C-alpha positions in Angstrom: 25.2 -11.9 -12.1 23.4 -14.6 -10.3 19.6 -15.0 -10.6 17.9 -13.0 -7.8 16.0 -15.1 -5.2 12.6 -13.9 -6.3 9.5 -16.2 -6.2 6.2 -16.0 -8.0 3.4 -15.2 -7.5 3.4 -11.8 -5.6 3.4 -11.7 -1.8 0.2 -9.6 -1.8 -3.2 -10.4 -3.1 -3.5 -8.4 -6.3 -6.4 -10.3 -7.7 -8.9 -7.6 -6.8 -7.0 -4.8 -8.5 -8.3 -3.5 -11.8 -6.9 -1.0 -14.1 -8.7 2.1 -12.7 -10.5 4.6 -14.9 -8.5 7.8 -15.2 -9.5 10.0 -12.2 -10.1 13.8 -12.6 -7.1 16.0 -12.8 -5.7 17.0 -9.4 -6.9 13.8 -7.6 -4.4 11.6 -5.8 -3.7 9.7 -2.7 -3.4 11.1 0.8 -0.3 13.2 1.1 0.2 13.1 -2.7 -1.0 16.4 -4.3 -2.0 16.0 -7.9 0.2 18.9 -9.0 3.8 19.6 -8.1 6.6 17.3 -7.3 8.3 17.9 -3.9 11.8 17.0 -5.4 13.5 14.8 -7.9 15.0 11.4 -7.0 14.2 11.4 -3.2 12.8 7.9 -3.3 14.6 6.6 -6.5 17.6 4.4 -7.0 19.1 3.4 -10.3 19.8 -0.3 -10.3 22.7 -2.1 -12.0 24.6 -5.4 -11.3 26.6 -3.8 -8.5 23.8 -2.7 -6.2 20.8 -4.7 -7.4 20.9 -7.4 -4.7 21.6 -4.9 -1.8 19.0 -2.5 -2.8 16.3 -5.0 -3.3 16.4 -5.9 0.3 14.3 -2.7 1.0 11.3 -4.6 -0.2 11.4 -6.6 2.9 10.0 -3.6 5.0 8.4 -1.5 2.3 7.1 -1.9 -1.2 9.5 -1.5 -4.2 8.4 -0.7 -7.7 10.8 -1.7 -10.5 10.5 -0.1 -14.0 12.5 -1.6 -16.9 13.0 0.8 -19.8 15.2 1.4 -22.8 16.0 4.6 -24.5 17.2 2.9 -27.6 14.6 0.0 -28.0 11.6 1.9 -26.7 12.2 5.8 -26.2 8.6 6.2 -25.0 9.4 3.9 -21.9 11.7 6.7 -20.5 8.4 8.7 -20.0 7.0 6.0 -18.0 10.1 6.0 -15.8 10.0 9.7 -15.4 6.2 9.5 -14.5 7.0 6.8 -11.8 9.8 9.0 -10.4 7.3 11.9 -10.1 4.8 9.6 -8.2 7.6 8.2 -5.9 8.0 11.7 -4.6 4.2 12.3 -4.3 3.8 9.2 -2.3 6.6 10.3 0.0 8.3 7.1 0.8 5.5 4.6 0.6 7.5 2.8 -2.0 11.0 2.8 -3.4 11.3 3.2 -7.2 14.0 1.1 -8.8 14.9 2.2 -12.3 16.6 -0.4 -14.7 17.8 0.8 -18.0 18.0 -2.6 -19.8 20.6 -1.1 -22.3 22.9 -0.4 -19.3 22.1 -3.4 -17.1 20.8 -6.2 -19.5 21.8 -9.0 -17.1 19.1 -7.8 -14.7 16.4 -8.1 -17.3 17.7 -11.5 -18.4 17.8 -12.8 -14.9 14.2 -11.8 -14.2 13.1 -12.9 -17.7 11.6 -9.5 -18.5 10.0 -10.2 -22.0 9.9 -6.6 -23.2 10.0 -3.0 -22.2 8.3 -1.1 -20.8 7.7 -3.3 -17.9 6.6 -2.4 -14.2 6.7 -4.9 -11.4 6.0 -4.8 -7.6 8.6 -6.4 -5.3 7.4 -7.1 -1.8 9.0 -9.2 0.8 11.3 -10.7 -1.7 8.6 -11.6 -4.2 8.0 -10.2 -7.7 4.5 -9.4 -9.0 4.2 -8.0 -12.7 2.0 -4.9 -12.8 2.2 -3.3 -16.2 3.6 -4.0 -19.7 2.5 -0.5 -21.2 2.9 3.1 -20.4 -0.5 4.6 -19.1 -1.0 8.3 -18.3 0.3 9.7 -15.1 -3.2 9.9 -13.6 -3.9 6.2 -14.2 -0.5 5.2 -12.8 -1.3 7.2 -9.7 -4.6 5.4 -9.2 -3.1 2.0 -9.8 -0.3 2.5 -7.3 -2.8 3.7 -4.7 -4.6 0.3 -5.1 -1.3 -1.5 -4.9 -0.2 0.1 -1.8 -3.6 -0.3 -0.1 -3.4 -4.1 -0.9 0.2 -4.2 0.6 -1.1 -2.3 3.7 -4.1 -4.6 4.1 -1.6 -7.4 4.6 0.6 -5.6 7.2 3.2 -4.0 4.9 3.1 -0.4 6.0 6.9 0.6 6.0 8.4 3.6 4.5 11.7 4.1 2.8 14.0 6.8 3.8 14.6 9.5 1.3 17.7 9.0 -0.9 18.0 12.8 -1.6 16.7 15.9 -0.1 14.7 18.4 -2.2 16.5 21.6 -2.7 15.5 24.3 -0.3 17.6 27.2 -1.6 19.8 26.8 1.4 21.9 23.7 0.9 23.0 23.8 4.6 19.4 23.1 5.8 18.1 19.6 6.0 14.4 18.8 5.5 13.9 16.9 8.7 10.2 16.4 8.1 11.1 13.8 5.4 12.7 11.5 8.0 10.1 10.7 10.7 11.3 8.1 13.1 8.1 8.1 15.2 6.6 5.1 13.2 9.8 3.1 13.1 9.1 0.9 16.3 5.6 0.0 15.0 6.9 -0.7 11.5 9.7 -2.7 12.8 7.4 -4.8 14.9 5.3 -5.6 11.8 8.3 -6.4 9.7 9.3 -8.9 12.5 5.8 -10.5 12.6 5.2 -9.2 16.1 1.6 -7.8 15.6 1.0 -7.4 19.4 4.0 -5.1 19.8 2.9 -3.2 16.7 -0.5 -2.5 18.3 1.2 -1.4 21.4 3.6 1.0 19.6 0.7 2.5 17.5 -1.4 2.8 20.5 1.4 4.9 22.2 1.3 7.3 19.2 -2.4 7.6 19.2 -2.5 8.2 22.9 0.2 11.0 22.5 -1.5 12.6 19.5 -5.1 11.5 18.7 -5.0 13.6 15.6 -2.2 11.7 14.0 -4.1 10.1 11.0 -1.2 7.8 10.0 -0.9 6.4 13.4 -4.6 5.9 13.8 -4.7 4.1 10.5 -1.7 2.0 11.4 -3.2 1.1 14.8 -6.6 0.1 13.0 -4.7 -2.2 10.6 -2.5 -3.7 13.2 -5.7 -4.6 15.2 -7.2 -6.2 12.1 -4.0 -8.3 11.8 -4.2 -9.1 15.5 -7.8 -10.3 15.3 -7.2 -12.5 12.3 -3.8 -13.9 13.4 -5.2 -17.3 14.4 -8.3 -17.3 12.2 -8.8 -20.0 9.6 -10.4 -18.3 6.6 -12.5 -21.3 5.5 -13.9 -21.8 8.9 -14.6 -18.1 9.3 -16.4 -17.7 6.1 -18.5 -20.9 6.7 -19.5 -19.5 10.0 -20.4 -16.3 8.5 -22.5 -17.9 5.8 -24.3 -20.0 8.3 -24.9 -17.2 10.8 -25.6 -14.0 8.8 -26.6 -12.0 11.9 -23.9 -13.3 14.3 -21.8 -10.1 15.1 -18.6 -11.9 15.9 -18.7 -14.1 12.7 -19.6 -11.2 10.4 -17.0 -8.8 11.8 -14.2 -11.4 11.6 -15.2 -12.2 8.0 -15.1 -8.5 7.2 -11.6 -8.3 8.6 -10.5 -11.3 6.3 -12.4 -9.5 3.3 -10.2 -6.4 4.0 -7.0 -8.4 4.2 -7.7 -10.1 1.0 -8.0 -6.8 -0.8 -11.8 -7.0 -1.0 -12.3 -3.6 0.6 -15.9 -2.9 -0.7 -17.1 -6.4 0.3 -15.8 -5.9 3.8 -17.7 -2.5 4.1 -20.9 -3.9 2.5 -21.0 -6.9 4.7 -21.0 -4.7 7.9 -23.4 -2.0 6.5 -25.8 -4.8 5.7 -25.4 -5.9 9.4 -26.0 -2.4 10.6 -29.3 -2.5 8.8 -30.3 -5.7 10.5 -29.2 -4.8 14.1 -30.1 -2.3 16.7 -29.0 -1.1 20.1 -25.6 -2.1 21.4 -25.2 -4.6 18.7 -25.6 -2.0 16.0 -23.3 0.3 17.7 -20.6 -2.3 18.0 -20.9 -3.1 14.3 -20.6 0.6 13.6 -17.6 1.0 15.7 -15.9 -2.0 14.0 -16.6 -0.6 10.6 -15.2 2.8 11.5 -12.0 0.9 12.4 -11.9 -0.6 9.0 -12.4 2.9 7.4 -9.4 4.1 9.4 -7.3 1.1 8.3 -8.0 1.9 4.6 -7.7 5.6 4.9 -10.4 8.1 5.6 -9.8 10.0 2.2 -10.0 6.8 0.0 -13.0 7.0 -2.3 -14.2 3.7 -1.1 -14.3 4.9 2.4 -16.1 8.1 1.4 -18.8 5.9 -0.3 -18.8 3.6 2.6 -19.6 6.4 5.0 -22.4 7.5 2.9 -23.8 4.0 2.8 -23.4 3.8 6.6 -25.3 7.0 7.1 -28.1 5.7 5.0 -28.2 2.5 7.0 -28.2 4.4 10.3 -30.8 7.1 9.4 
């Protein structure tokens, strides 16, 4: 096989990611219960020489996680692949899992220069970023993937993959239509095309139609962050924020860039400190901006919950 057209480093800023402490049992991302698995293989594809190049194109619109394992060289790596398959179902299409058995498809591992197994990597917009070279517990994997997907979403990659299989229902003639939701496709397609303004419009339509749609609200908030920062020069913005610590426009734009760079807590802290130093309409404007960043990250994210507590302390 020819060497895939990957480039390094990764397409997303993973510098802020740390191996998280193991969370308490039952914790997990939004829409990902800590317990059961909705089905087996719904968002999983087995990769070999014949389908690798075509399947990898899914990473142009949504993240793809590759796991390299070997039942002969490293039997324990099979458990890692199984755990990631469990998580791919829990995350319900937020990433596609590509499983590569290096015993069956050694050419793929050779082309990507995989040094050993197990190995887990993120593919995003055609670029490869190594994530793991060991097999941590399921809970730790769940927390790490949550961070990775947040970093991808913070840079505008919010697409979902279609399920490759439908979970058994007991009636094979029934199709679980809830797994295929086309409502978000126009906005996600706009983001994939780099048309942020159109993405804002499409997400706004969804929010107007259903203000309780948390996913649409989060998508709209993130699209607005991308819209506000589209023409911003990071160096100029940060210099202005440093020179004018009480300037609302300078600080909110710097917070947007913090968020896009994966520095979520820095973004929150910057605006919470500004809330403490402002009053009246300015304070309300900062608070409103911060709430938008909360929505962009996800209201159930632990950092958002902590940020809300800090915001309450700053306000009262």
